[in-house]
C-alpha positions in Angstrom: 0.0 0.0 0.0 1.6 3.3 -1.0 1.7 6.3 1.3 -1.3 8.1 -0.2 -3.5 5.0 0.1 -2.4 4.8 3.7 -3.5 8.4 4.2 -6.9 7.8 2.5 -7.4 4.9 4.9 -6.9 7.2 7.8 -9.9 9.3 6.6 -12.2 6.4 7.6 -11.4 7.1 11.2 -12.1 10.3 13.1 -9.6 9.6 15.8 -7.2 12.5 16.8 -6.1 11.7 20.3 -2.4 12.0 20.2 -2.0 15.6 21.3 0.9 15.1 23.7 2.8 12.7 21.5 2.7 14.8 18.3 4.5 17.6 20.0 7.6 15.3 19.8 7.3 15.4 16.0 9.1 18.8 16.1 12.1 20.1 18.0 11.8 22.9 20.5 13.3 25.3 18.0 10.8 24.2 15.3 7.9 24.7 17.6 9.2 28.2 18.4 9.5 28.9 14.7 5.9 27.8 14.2 4.7 29.9 17.1 6.2 33.1 15.9 5.2 32.7 12.3 1.7 31.3 12.5 -1.8 32.7 12.9 -4.6 30.5 14.2 -8.1 31.0 13.0 -10.7 29.8 15.5 -14.5 30.0 15.7 -17.7 28.2 14.8 -18.4 29.6 11.3 -16.4 31.6 8.7 -12.9 30.1 9.6 -12.1 28.9 6.0 -13.4 32.2 4.5 -11.3 34.3 6.9 -8.2 32.2 6.4 -8.6 32.2 2.6 -8.9 36.0 2.5 -5.9 36.4 4.8 -3.9 34.1 2.5 -4.8 36.2 -0.5 -3.8 39.4 1.2 -0.4 38.2 2.4 0.3 36.6 -1.0 -0.5 39.9 -2.7 2.1 41.5 -0.4 4.7 39.1 -1.6 4.8 36.9 1.4 5.4 33.1 1.1 2.4 31.4 2.8 1.2 28.0 3.8 -2.6 27.7 4.3 -4.1 24.8 6.3 -7.9 24.4 6.2 -10.5 21.7 6.6 -12.5 19.9 5.5 -11.9 19.6 1.7 -14.6 19.4 -0.9 -13.2 17.3 -3.7 -9.5 16.4 -3.0 -7.5 16.3 0.2 -4.8 18.5 -1.4 -7.2 21.4 -0.9 -6.4 21.4 2.8 -2.8 22.5 2.3 -2.1 25.4 0.0 1.4 26.7 -0.7 0.9 30.4 -1.6 -2.2 29.8 -3.7 -1.3 26.4 -5.1 -2.5 23.0 -3.7 0.2 20.8 -2.3 1.2 18.1 -4.9 1.1 14.4 -4.3 4.8 14.1 -4.5 5.2 16.3 -1.4 2.4 14.5 0.3 4.2 11.2 -0.2 7.4 12.6 1.0 6.1 13.9 4.3 3.9 10.8 4.9 7.1 8.8 5.0 8.2 10.9 7.9 4.8 10.4 9.6 4.9 6.6 9.1 8.4 6.5 10.7 7.2 8.6 13.6 4.2 6.2 14.1 6.5 3.2 14.2 8.9 4.9 16.6 6.2 5.8 19.1 4.0 2.8 18.4 0.9 4.9 17.6 -1.5 5.5 14.8 -2.0 9.1 14.0 -5.4 10.4 12.9 -6.3 11.8 9.5 -6.5 15.4 10.7 -3.3 15.0 12.7 -1.4 13.6 9.8 -2.4 16.4 7.4 -1.6 19.1 9.9 1.9 17.6 10.5 2.5 17.5 6.8 1.5 21.2 6.4 3.6 22.3 9.4 6.6 20.3 8.2 6.4 21.6 4.7 6.2 25.2 6.1 9.4 24.7 8.2 11.4 22.9 5.6 10.7 25.5 3.0 11.3 28.4 5.3 8.0 30.1 4.4 6.9 33.4 5.9 3.5 32.8 7.5 1.6 29.7 8.4 -2.2 30.3 8.4 -3.9 27.6 10.4 -7.6 26.9 10.6 -8.4 25.0 13.8 -10.5 21.9 13.7 -13.1 21.5 16.5 -12.6 23.7 19.5 -9.2 24.9 20.4 -7.8 23.8 23.8 -7.6 20.2 22.8 -7.3 20.7 19.0 -4.3 19.2 17.2 -3.3 22.7 15.9 -2.9 23.9 19.5 0.7 22.5 19.7 2.1 25.4 17.8 0.8 28.1 20.3 0.3 30.8 17.7 1.2 34.3 18.8 -1.7 35.7 16.7 -5.2 34.3 17.1 -8.3 35.3 15.2 -11.8 34.5 16.5 -14.5 34.6 13.8 -17.6 34.0 15.9 -19.1 31.5 18.3 -22.4 29.7 18.2 -23.8 26.4 19.6 -22.2 23.5 17.6 -20.4 20.3 18.7 -22.0 20.9 22.1 -21.3 17.3 23.1 -17.6 18.1 23.0 -17.3 21.8 23.7 -20.1 22.7 26.2 -23.7 23.7 26.2 -23.3 27.5 26.5 -21.6 30.1 24.3 -19.2 31.0 27.2 -18.2 27.3 27.6 -17.6 27.0 23.8 -15.8 30.3 23.7 -13.4 29.2 26.5 -12.5 26.0 24.7 -11.8 27.9 21.5 -9.7 30.8 22.9 -7.4 28.5 24.8 -5.9 27.2 21.6 -2.6 29.0 22.4 -0.7 29.7 25.6 1.4 32.4 24.0 -1.0 34.9 22.5 0.5 38.3 21.8 -2.5 39.5 19.7 -6.1 38.4 19.9 -8.4 39.6 17.1 -12.1 39.2 17.6 -14.3 39.2 14.5 -17.8 39.1 16.2 -19.5 42.2 17.5 -21.7 40.0 19.7 -18.8 38.2 21.3 -16.9 41.5 21.8 -19.9 43.2 23.4 -20.7 40.3 25.8 -17.3 38.7 26.5 -14.6 41.2 26.1 -13.5 41.2 29.7 -13.9 37.4 29.9 -11.5 37.0 27.0 -9.0 39.5 28.3 -9.0 38.0 31.9 -8.8 34.4 30.6 -5.9 35.1 28.3 -4.3 37.7 30.6 -3.9 40.1 27.7 -3.8 43.9 27.8 -6.1 46.3 25.9 -3.6 46.9 23.2 -3.3 43.2 22.5 -7.1 42.9 21.9 -8.0 44.0 18.4 -11.5 44.5 16.9 -11.6 42.6 13.5 -15.0 43.8 12.5 -16.6 47.0 11.1 -15.6 49.0 8.1 -15.4 52.8 8.0 -18.1 54.6 6.1 -17.8 58.1 4.7 -18.5 59.7 8.1 -15.8 57.5 9.8 -18.4 55.7 11.9 -18.0 52.0 12.4 -20.5 49.7 10.5 -21.2 46.6 12.5 -24.1 45.2 10.5 -24.4 41.7 11.9 -26.1 40.5 8.7 -23.0 41.2 6.7 -20.8 38.3 7.9 -19.1 38.4 4.5 -17.6 41.8 5.3 -16.9 40.8 8.9 -14.8 37.8 7.8 -13.0 40.1 5.4 -12.4 42.7 8.0 -11.0 40.1 10.4 -8.6 39.0 7.8 -7.5 42.5 7.0 -6.9 43.2 10.7 -4.8 40.1 10.9 -2.8 41.0 7.8 -2.0 44.4 9.1 -0.8 43.0 12.4 1.4 40.4 10.7 3.0 43.0 8.4 3.6 45.4 11.3 4.9 42.7 13.6 7.4 41.4 11.0 8.5 45.0 10.1 8.6 44.1 6.4 10.1 46.7 4.2 9.5 45.3 0.7 5.7 44.9 0.8 3.9 45.7 -2.4 1.0 47.6 -0.9 1.2 50.1 2.0 -0.2 48.6 5.2 -2.9 51.2 5.6 -4.1 50.6 2.0 -4.4 46.9 1.8 -8.2 46.9 2.1 -8.8 49.5 -0.6 -11.0 48.1 -3.4 -10.7 44.6 -2.1 -13.4 42.3 -3.6 -14.5 39.5 -1.3 -12.8 36.2 -1.9 -14.9 33.1 -1.2 -13.6 29.6 -1.0 -15.5 27.0 -3.0 -18.8 25.9 -1.5 -19.4 29.0 0.5 -22.3 31.0 -1.0 -21.1 29.8 -4.4 -23.3 31.2 -7.1 -23.5 28.8 -10.0 -25.9 30.5 -12.5 -25.7 34.2 -12.0 -28.3 36.7 -10.7 -31.2 36.0 -13.0 -31.3 32.3 -12.6 -30.5 31.8 -8.9 -28.6 28.6 -8.1 -26.4 28.6 -5.0 -24.5 26.0 -3.1 -23.4 26.6 0.5 -21.9 24.2 3.1 -23.6 25.9 6.2 -24.0 23.0 8.6 -25.1 24.5 12.0 -27.8 26.9 13.1 -25.5 29.9 13.1 -24.3 29.1 9.6 -27.8 28.6 8.2 -28.9 31.9 9.7 -25.9 33.7 8.3 -26.6 32.2 4.8 -30.1 33.6 4.7 -29.0 37.0 6.0 -26.5 37.2 3.2 -29.1 35.8 0.7 -31.6 38.5 1.7 -28.9 41.2 1.5 -27.9 40.0 -2.0 -31.3 39.6 -3.7 -34.5 41.6 -3.8 -37.1 39.6 -1.9 -39.8 41.3 -4.0 -38.5 39.3 -7.0 -38.4 36.0 -5.2 -41.7 34.3 -4.7 -40.3 30.8 -4.4 -36.9 29.4 -3.6 -36.4 25.6 -3.6 -34.1 24.6 -0.8 -32.5 21.2 -1.3 -31.3 20.0 2.1 -29.2 17.3 3.6 -27.5 17.3 7.0 -24.6 15.5 8.7 -25.3 13.1 11.5 -25.1 14.4 15.1 -26.1 17.9 14.0 -29.0 20.0 15.4 -31.1 19.6 12.3 -34.3 20.6 14.0 -33.1 24.0 14.8 -31.7 24.4 11.3 -35.0 23.4 9.9 -36.8 25.8 12.1 -34.7 28.6 10.7 -35.4 27.5 7.1 -39.1 27.2 7.8 -39.3 30.8 9.0 -38.5 31.9 5.5 -42.0 32.0 3.9 -40.5 32.0 0.3 -38.7 28.7 0.8 -40.0 25.3 -0.4 -38.0 22.5 1.2 -36.9 19.4 -0.7 -35.3 16.6 1.3 -32.5 14.8 -0.5 -32.7 11.0 -0.7 -30.7 8.6 1.5 -27.0 7.9 0.7 -26.6 11.2 -1.3 -23.3 12.0 0.5 -20.9 10.8 3.3 -22.0 10.9 6.9 -25.6 11.9 5.9 -28.3 12.0 8.5 -31.0 9.5 7.6 -33.7 11.6 5.7 -36.3 9.6 7.7 -35.4 11.6 10.8 -36.1 14.8 8.9 -39.3 13.5 7.5 -40.5 12.4 10.9 -39.9 15.9 12.3 -41.8 17.4 9.3 -44.7 15.2 10.0 -44.8 15.9 13.7 -44.7 19.7 13.0 -47.3 19.4 10.2 -44.9 20.9 7.7 -44.8 20.2 4.0 -41.9 19.0 2.0 -40.9 17.0 -1.1 -38.3 14.3 -1.7 -35.6 15.0 -4.2 -32.3 13.9 -5.7 -29.1 15.8 -6.3 -29.6 15.5 -10.1 -32.9 17.3 -9.8 -31.1 20.2 -8.1 -28.5 20.2 -10.9 -31.0 20.3 -13.8 -33.7 22.6 -12.4 -34.1 26.1 -13.9 -36.0 27.3 -10.8 -34.4 29.5 -8.2 -32.7 26.9 -5.9 -30.1 26.4 -3.2 -28.2 23.4 -1.9 -27.7 23.6 1.8 -26.8 21.8 5.0 -23.4 20.1 4.7 -19.9 20.6 3.3 -19.9 16.9 2.5 -23.1 17.5 0.4 -21.6 20.4 -1.4 -18.4 18.5 -2.1 -20.4 15.6 -3.5 -22.3 17.9 -5.8 -19.0 19.5 -7.1 -17.4 16.1 -7.7 -20.4 14.7 -9.5 -21.6 17.7 -11.6 -19.0 20.5 -11.7 
């Protein structure tokens, strides 16, 4: 079995329980190198979007970057980008050899996420890149990526998700996420709500001073007042990335940057990773795919949708849905139901990996006396009616693989 096949086999297991052991994969000097040259992106929603924008900004400035995100939609290479290119299979094979040797030495089997992260970090070190942009997995305190203790941490937002692992309240989940690093010099908060309610909690927990706590939301209008429209999470993610980029450039005291630090946000168009509010057919024939997979993400999607399109023109929007197992699908459905213009279509069983049995959704519909129709992914693909595909990144990835 070649190395890549070995890595694919790891994807069948969700185990990532080797936090203390994987620290030994790097020397003390290497961990220090990672700490000073990395930025960790934490939060419930918007991590990949924020990380992607930050990568674009730093690349435009001439910095050499490594971007680590998850999950992928089509190919695992998407999870590790060097500057703006996906890591190639040759490099994956090379670093997997090191991982296999490490496993044999310590008599362990590393998880899929752990292995991919170690590949990304090793590539970053060996090639002496400038900035390592790291999207955390679930949580922060016990997340694999916590071993690098990033000096700069960006929090996008916090909502109730993975409560079985992180806690049953916003504050409990927030605590788990912000403890991703023990060496934070700069903490950037991208959520107006979290800032308003938990600013002192964050500062006290992390023992950081006012100047180390940076607001990563709000753009300046013509009157220089701060716009914190909670609906516009697109702009909020972008602003958070801009704040991080400026801090990175200032901290590294770079002299040969291509764009002055105070001008890097001028005329910047929003950069979306695939599968996040991805418009397939243009404005006049609405067809959108989005991997929103928790209540906060679903609500943010519809806020953006209603900001983007005139509701006077939309009398019916078909919403093709499928959810992952162990998700709060009832609350997500409640949000979708509240949109009077939406007609729900439940995707058939075995449409994508880790899919919640549609029977659970149908039972909830029946108990709530709500109407729905059954559908297939092909029906979404061929329809000419305004339609969206929603509920899971796995679902969006399956659609891209099969039809795009």
